[in-house]
DSSP file (Angstrom, degrees, kcal/mol; ACC not computed):
  #  RESIDUE AA STRUCTURE BP1 BP2  ACC     N-H-->O    O-->H-N    N-H-->O    O-->H-N    TCO  KAPPA ALPHA  PHI   PSI    X-CA   Y-CA   Z-CA
    1    1 A M              0   0    0      0, 0.0     2,-0.4     0, 0.0    17,-0.1   0.000 360.0 360.0 360.0 130.4   11.9   -5.4    6.0
    2    2 A D        -     0   0    0     15,-0.4    15,-0.9     2,-0.0     2,-0.5  -0.728 360.0-166.8 -89.5 134.9    9.1   -7.8    6.5
    3    3 A I  E     -A   16   0A   0     -2,-0.4     2,-0.3    13,-0.2    13,-0.2  -0.987   5.5-168.8-121.7 127.0    5.6   -6.7    5.4
    4    4 A R  E     -A   15   0A   0     11,-2.6    11,-2.9    -2,-0.5     2,-0.5  -0.775  15.0-131.5-112.4 160.4    2.6   -8.7    6.4
    5    5 A I  E     -A   14   0A   0     -2,-0.3     2,-0.5     9,-0.2     9,-0.2  -0.932  13.2-168.6-113.5 132.1   -1.0   -8.5    5.3
    6    6 A E  E     -A   13   0A   0      7,-2.7     7,-2.5    -2,-0.5     2,-0.3  -0.986  19.0-177.2-117.1 121.1   -4.0   -8.4    7.6
    7    7 A E  E     +A   12   0A   0     -2,-0.5     5,-0.3     5,-0.2     2,-0.2  -0.868  15.2 172.8-121.9 151.9   -7.3   -8.9    5.8
    8    8 A N  E >   -A   11   0A   0      3,-3.1     3,-0.5    -2,-0.3    -2,-0.0  -0.759  54.5 -80.4-136.5-171.5  -11.0   -8.9    6.7
    9    9 A T  T 3  S+     0   0    0     -2,-0.2     3,-0.1     1,-0.2    -2,-0.0   0.789 127.0  36.1 -67.7 -27.0  -14.1   -9.1    4.5
   10   10 A S  T 3  S-     0   0    0      1,-0.1    19,-2.7    18,-0.1     2,-0.3   0.488 128.3 -58.1-106.5  -2.5  -14.1   -5.4    3.5
   11   11 A G  E <   -AB   8  28A   0     -3,-0.5    -3,-3.1    17,-0.3     2,-0.3  -0.953  50.2-151.6 164.2-143.0  -10.3   -4.7    3.2
   12   12 A G  E     -AB   7  27A   0     15,-2.4    15,-2.7    -2,-0.3     2,-0.3  -0.986  16.5 -97.9 168.4-160.1   -7.2   -4.8    5.2
   13   13 A R  E     -AB   6  26A   0     -7,-2.5    -7,-2.7    -2,-0.3     2,-0.5  -0.994  13.6-130.1-154.9 151.3   -3.8   -3.4    5.7
   14   14 A Y  E     -AB   5  25A   0     11,-2.7    11,-1.9    -2,-0.3     2,-0.4  -0.897  32.6-162.1 -98.2 132.3   -0.1   -3.9    4.9
   15   15 A V  E     -AB   4  24A   0    -11,-2.9   -11,-2.6    -2,-0.5     2,-0.4  -0.967  12.3-172.9-125.3 130.4    2.0   -3.7    8.0
   16   16 A A  E     -AB   3  23A   0      7,-2.4     7,-3.0    -2,-0.4     2,-0.5  -0.980   6.6-161.9-119.5 133.0    5.7   -3.2    8.3
   17   17 A V  E     + B   0  22A   0    -15,-0.9   -15,-0.4    -2,-0.4     2,-0.4  -0.968  18.5 163.9-115.7 126.3    7.6   -3.3   11.6
   18   18 A L  E >   - B   0  21A   0      3,-2.6     3,-2.2    -2,-0.5    -2,-0.0  -0.992  66.0  -7.5-144.3 131.2   11.0   -1.8   11.8
   19   19 A E  T 3  S-     0   0    0     -2,-0.4     3,-0.1     1,-0.3    -1,-0.1   0.819 129.1 -54.9  54.0  34.6   13.1   -0.8   14.8
   20   20 A G  T 3  S+     0   0    0      1,-0.3     2,-0.3     0, 0.0    -1,-0.3   0.524 116.4 111.0  79.9   6.0   10.1   -1.6   17.1
   21   21 A H  E <   -B   18   0A   0     -3,-2.2    -3,-2.6    22,-0.0     2,-0.5  -0.867  58.1-139.6-115.2 148.8    7.8    0.7   15.2
   22   22 A E  E     -B   17   0A   0     -2,-0.3     2,-0.3    -5,-0.2    -5,-0.2  -0.911  15.8-175.3-112.5 130.9    4.8   -0.2   13.0
   23   23 A A  E     -B   16   0A   0     -7,-3.0    -7,-2.4    -2,-0.5     2,-0.3  -0.882  11.4-168.0-116.7 153.4    3.8    1.5    9.7
   24   24 A E  E     -BC  15  41A   0     17,-2.6    17,-3.1    -2,-0.3     2,-0.4  -0.975  24.5-161.1-143.7 155.9    0.7    0.7    7.8
   25   25 A M  E     -BC  14  40A   0    -11,-1.9   -11,-2.7    -2,-0.3     2,-0.3  -0.966  26.1-157.5-132.1 117.7   -1.1    1.1    4.5
   26   26 A T  E     -BC  13  39A   0     13,-2.3    12,-1.6    -2,-0.4    13,-1.1  -0.649  11.8-179.1-100.8 153.8   -4.8    0.5    4.7
   27   27 A Y  E     -BC  12  37A   0    -15,-2.7   -15,-2.4    -2,-0.3     2,-0.4  -0.984  20.5-141.5-146.9 156.8   -7.2   -0.4    1.9
   28   28 A S  E     -BC  11  36A   0      8,-2.3     8,-2.9    -2,-0.3     2,-0.6  -0.946  20.2-135.6-115.4 140.4  -10.8   -1.2    1.2
   29   29 A R  E     + C   0  35A   0    -19,-2.7     6,-0.2    -2,-0.4    -2,-0.0  -0.870  22.8 176.4 -98.8 119.3  -11.9   -3.9   -1.2
   30   30 A T  E    S-     0   0A   0      4,-1.9     5,-0.2    -2,-0.6    -1,-0.1   0.700  71.6 -12.4 -93.5 -22.7  -14.7   -2.7   -3.5
   31   31 A S  E >  S- C   0  34A   0      3,-1.5     3,-1.5     0, 0.0    -1,-0.3  -0.947  82.4 -86.3-162.0 172.2  -14.8   -5.9   -5.6
   32   32 A P  T 3  S+     0   0    0      0, 0.0     3,-0.1     0, 0.0    -3,-0.0   0.733 129.6  38.3 -60.5 -18.8  -12.6   -9.0   -6.1
   33   33 A K  T 3  S+     0   0    0      1,-0.1    36,-2.3    35,-0.1     2,-0.3   0.211 111.8  60.5-117.2  14.5  -10.7   -7.1   -8.7
   34   34 A L  E <   +Cd  31  69A   0     -3,-1.5    -4,-1.9    34,-0.2    -3,-1.5  -0.971  50.4 177.9-149.7 129.2  -10.5   -3.6   -7.2
   35   35 A I  E     -Cd  29  70A   0     34,-2.3    36,-2.7    -2,-0.3     2,-0.5  -0.919  19.4-143.2-124.1 156.2   -9.0   -2.1   -4.0
   36   36 A I  E     -Cd  28  71A   0     -8,-2.9    -8,-2.3    -2,-0.3     2,-0.7  -0.975  10.7-149.0-116.5 116.8   -8.9    1.5   -2.7
   37   37 A I  E     +Cd  27  72A   0     34,-1.9    37,-2.2    -2,-0.5    36,-1.8  -0.782  27.1 166.9 -84.7 118.8   -5.7    2.5   -0.9
   38   38 A D  E     +     0   0A   0    -12,-1.6     2,-0.3    -2,-0.7   -11,-0.2   0.549  50.6  22.3-115.0 -10.4   -7.0    5.1    1.6
   39   39 A H  E     -C   26   0A   0    -13,-1.1   -13,-2.3    35,-0.2     2,-0.4  -0.968  43.9-169.2-161.0 140.2   -4.3    5.7    4.2
   40   40 A T  E     -C   25   0A   0     -2,-0.3     2,-0.5   -15,-0.2   -15,-0.2  -0.994  14.4-173.2-127.5 125.7   -0.5    5.4    4.8
   41   41 A G  E     +C   24   0A   0    -17,-3.1   -17,-2.6    -2,-0.4    -2,-0.0  -0.967   8.7 170.6-123.6 119.0    0.7    5.9    8.3
   42   42 A V        -     0   0    0     -2,-0.5   -19,-0.1   -19,-0.2     5,-0.1  -0.988  32.1-125.6-125.4 120.8    4.5    6.0    9.1
   43   43 A P    >>  -     0   0    0      0, 0.0     3,-2.2     0, 0.0     4,-0.6  -0.257  26.2-110.5 -64.3 154.5    5.6    7.0   12.6
   44   44 A D  G >4 S+     0   0    0      1,-0.3     3,-1.1     2,-0.2    -2,-0.0   0.834 116.1  64.3 -53.4 -35.8    8.1    9.9   12.8
   45   45 A A  G 34 S+     0   0    0      1,-0.3    -1,-0.3     3,-0.0   -24,-0.0   0.719 108.2  41.2 -63.2 -20.2   10.8    7.4   14.0
   46   46 A L  G X4>S+     0   0    0     -3,-2.2     3,-1.6   -24,-0.1     5,-0.5   0.437  83.8 124.6-107.3  -1.8   10.6    5.7   10.6
   47   47 A R  T <<5S+     0   0    0     -3,-1.1    -3,-0.0    -4,-0.6     0, 0.0  -0.309  75.0  21.1 -62.9 141.4   10.3    8.7    8.3
   48   48 A G  T 3 5S+     0   0    0      1,-0.0    -1,-0.2     0, 0.0    -4,-0.0   0.529  96.4 100.4  81.5   6.4   13.0    8.9    5.6
   49   49 A K  T < 5S-     0   0    0     -3,-1.6    -2,-0.1     0, 0.0    -1,-0.0   0.294  96.6-108.9-107.3   8.8   13.8    5.2    5.8
   50   50 A G  T  >5S+     0   0    0     -4,-0.1     4,-2.1     3,-0.0     5,-0.1   0.625  78.9 129.5  79.3  12.8   11.8    4.1    2.7
   51   51 A V  H  ><S+     0   0    0     -5,-0.5     4,-2.3     2,-0.2     5,-0.2   0.935  72.9  47.6 -68.7 -45.4    9.1    2.4    4.7
   52   52 A G  H  > S+     0   0    0      1,-0.2     4,-2.3     2,-0.2    -1,-0.2   0.905 112.8  49.6 -60.8 -41.7    6.2    4.1    3.0
   53   53 A Q  H  > S+     0   0    0      1,-0.2     4,-2.6     2,-0.2    -1,-0.2   0.887 109.3  52.0 -64.7 -38.5    7.7    3.4   -0.4
   54   54 A A  H  X S+     0   0    0     -4,-2.1     4,-2.2     2,-0.2    -2,-0.2   0.900 109.7  49.3 -65.0 -40.1    8.2   -0.3    0.5
   55   55 A L  H  X S+     0   0    0     -4,-2.3     4,-2.2     2,-0.2    -2,-0.2   0.916 111.6  49.2 -63.6 -42.8    4.5   -0.5    1.5
   56   56 A A  H  X S+     0   0    0     -4,-2.3     4,-2.2     2,-0.2    -2,-0.2   0.929 111.8  47.5 -62.9 -45.8    3.4    1.1   -1.7
   57   57 A L  H  X S+     0   0    0     -4,-2.6     4,-2.7     1,-0.2    -1,-0.2   0.892 109.8  53.9 -63.2 -38.9    5.6   -1.3   -3.8
   58   58 A H  H  X S+     0   0    0     -4,-2.2     4,-2.4     1,-0.2    -1,-0.2   0.911 108.2  50.0 -61.0 -42.2    4.3   -4.2   -1.8
   59   59 A A  H  X S+     0   0    0     -4,-2.2     4,-2.2     2,-0.2    -2,-0.2   0.907 111.1  49.1 -62.5 -42.3    0.7   -3.2   -2.7
   60   60 A V  H  X S+     0   0    0     -4,-2.2     4,-2.3     2,-0.2    -2,-0.2   0.929 112.3  47.4 -63.9 -45.2    1.5   -2.9   -6.4
   61   61 A E  H  X S+     0   0    0     -4,-2.7     4,-2.4     1,-0.2    -2,-0.2   0.886 111.1  51.6 -64.9 -37.8    3.2   -6.3   -6.4
   62   62 A A  H  X S+     0   0    0     -4,-2.4     4,-2.5    -5,-0.2    -1,-0.2   0.895 109.4  50.8 -64.5 -39.2    0.2   -7.8   -4.6
   63   63 A A  H  X>S+     0   0    0     -4,-2.2     5,-1.9     2,-0.2     4,-1.4   0.910 110.3  49.0 -64.5 -42.4   -2.2   -6.3   -7.1
   64   64 A R  H  <5S+     0   0    0     -4,-2.3     3,-0.3     1,-0.2    -2,-0.2   0.938 114.7  44.3 -62.1 -46.4   -0.1   -7.7  -10.0
   65   65 A Q  H  <5S+     0   0    0     -4,-2.4    -2,-0.2     1,-0.2    -1,-0.2   0.872 118.2  44.3 -66.4 -36.7   -0.1  -11.2   -8.5
   66   66 A G  H  <5S-     0   0    0     -4,-2.5    -1,-0.2    -5,-0.2    -2,-0.2   0.586 107.1-124.0 -85.9 -10.4   -3.8  -11.0   -7.6
   67   67 A G  T  <5 +     0   0    0     -4,-1.4     2,-0.2    -3,-0.3    -3,-0.2   0.830  66.9 124.6  73.2  32.4   -4.9   -9.6  -10.9
   68   68 A W      < -     0   0    0     -5,-1.9     2,-0.3    -6,-0.2    -1,-0.2  -0.739  53.9-123.1-120.6 172.5   -6.6   -6.5   -9.4
   69   69 A K  E     -d   34   0A   0    -36,-2.3   -34,-2.3    -2,-0.2     2,-0.4  -0.719  16.6-136.4-111.1 160.7   -6.4   -2.8   -9.8
   70   70 A I  E     -de  35  91A   0     20,-3.3    22,-3.3    -2,-0.3   -34,-0.2  -0.971   3.7-158.0-121.7 131.0   -5.8    0.0   -7.2
   71   71 A I  E     -d   36   0A   0    -36,-2.7   -34,-1.9    -2,-0.4     2,-1.1  -0.952  21.9-143.0-100.9 120.4   -7.6    3.3   -6.8
   72   72 A P  E     +d   37   0A   0      0, 0.0   -34,-0.1     0, 0.0   -36,-0.1  -0.696  41.2 149.5 -92.3  94.5   -5.2    5.6   -5.0
   73   73 A L        +     0   0    0    -36,-1.8   -35,-0.2    -2,-1.1   -37,-0.0   0.739  50.6  92.9 -88.6 -26.4   -7.2    7.9   -2.6
   74   74 A C  S  > S-     0   0    0    -37,-2.2     4,-2.9    -3,-0.2     5,-0.2  -0.519  75.8-140.1 -67.2 126.0   -4.3    8.1   -0.1
   75   75 A P  H  > S+     0   0    0      0, 0.0     4,-2.2     0, 0.0     5,-0.2   0.874 100.7  50.3 -58.2 -38.1   -2.3   11.3   -0.9
   76   76 A F  H  > S+     0   0    0      2,-0.2     4,-2.1     1,-0.2     5,-0.2   0.959 113.6  43.3 -65.1 -49.7    1.0    9.5   -0.3
   77   77 A F  H  > S+     0   0    0      1,-0.2     4,-2.7     2,-0.2     5,-0.2   0.906 112.7  54.1 -63.2 -39.9    0.2    6.5   -2.5
   78   78 A K  H  X S+     0   0    0     -4,-2.9     4,-1.8     1,-0.2    -1,-0.2   0.912 109.1  47.6 -60.7 -42.6   -1.2    8.8   -5.2
   79   79 A S  H  X S+     0   0    0     -4,-2.2     4,-1.2    -5,-0.2    -1,-0.2   0.880 111.8  50.5 -67.8 -35.9    2.1   10.8   -5.2
   80   80 A Q  H  X S+     0   0    0     -4,-2.1     4,-0.9     1,-0.2     3,-0.3   0.917 108.4  52.4 -64.6 -42.7    4.1    7.6   -5.4
   81   81 A A  H  < S+     0   0    0     -4,-2.7     3,-0.5     1,-0.2     6,-0.3   0.867 106.5  53.5 -62.4 -36.1    2.0    6.3   -8.3
   82   82 A Q  H  < S+     0   0    0     -4,-1.8    -1,-0.2     1,-0.2    -2,-0.2   0.811 109.3  49.2 -68.2 -28.7    2.6    9.6  -10.2
   83   83 A R  H  < S+     0   0    0     -4,-1.2    -1,-0.2    -3,-0.3    -2,-0.2   0.621 110.6  54.3 -82.1 -13.8    6.4    9.1   -9.7
   84   84 A H    ><  +     0   0    0     -4,-0.9     3,-2.3    -3,-0.5    -1,-0.2  -0.711  56.0 172.0-124.8  80.2    6.2    5.5  -11.0
   85   85 A P  G >  S+     0   0    0      0, 0.0     3,-1.9     0, 0.0     4,-0.1   0.728  75.4  74.8 -61.1 -19.6    4.6    5.3  -14.4
   86   86 A E  G 3  S+     0   0    0      1,-0.3     3,-0.4     2,-0.1    -5,-0.1   0.611  87.4  62.6 -68.4  -9.2    5.6    1.6  -14.5
   87   87 A W  G X> S+     0   0    0     -3,-2.3     3,-2.4    -6,-0.3     4,-1.8   0.475  71.9 100.7 -88.7  -3.3    2.8    1.0  -11.9
   88   88 A N  T <4  +     0   0    0     -3,-1.9    -1,-0.2     1,-0.3    -2,-0.1   0.698  66.6  71.7 -59.2 -19.2    0.1    2.2  -14.5
   89   89 A D  T 34 S+     0   0    0     -3,-0.4    -1,-0.3     1,-0.2    -2,-0.1   0.764 116.7  19.5 -68.1 -22.0   -0.8   -1.4  -15.2
   90   90 A V  T <4 S+     0   0    0     -3,-2.4   -20,-3.3   -21,-0.1     2,-0.5   0.562 108.1  84.2-121.5 -13.9   -2.4   -1.7  -11.8
   91   91 A V  B  <   e   70   0A   0     -4,-1.8   -20,-0.2   -22,-0.2    -1,-0.1  -0.822 360.0 360.0 -98.2 125.5   -3.1    1.9  -10.7
   92   92 A N              0   0    0    -22,-3.3   -21,-0.2    -2,-0.5    -1,-0.1   0.424 360.0 360.0 -90.2 360.0   -6.3    3.5  -12.0
């Protein structure tokens, strides 16, 4: 699954397209070293296919590469972070 990043000055989103459907994880950038993940949207047609988890992992890997931290306000991302203690290096 390909995930692309769309960014603007205040944040952006990670977008995955699968089977003609688009899923997203949006974030706000509070500083060069901190983002807030605030929403994950996965259409019903993609539920149960690991798309949300792939978006979350992509965000974690981007944070590691970029040297920033993530504040998880999105309930889905927050629950994923609790299941993955190995993400604690980037999740606040």
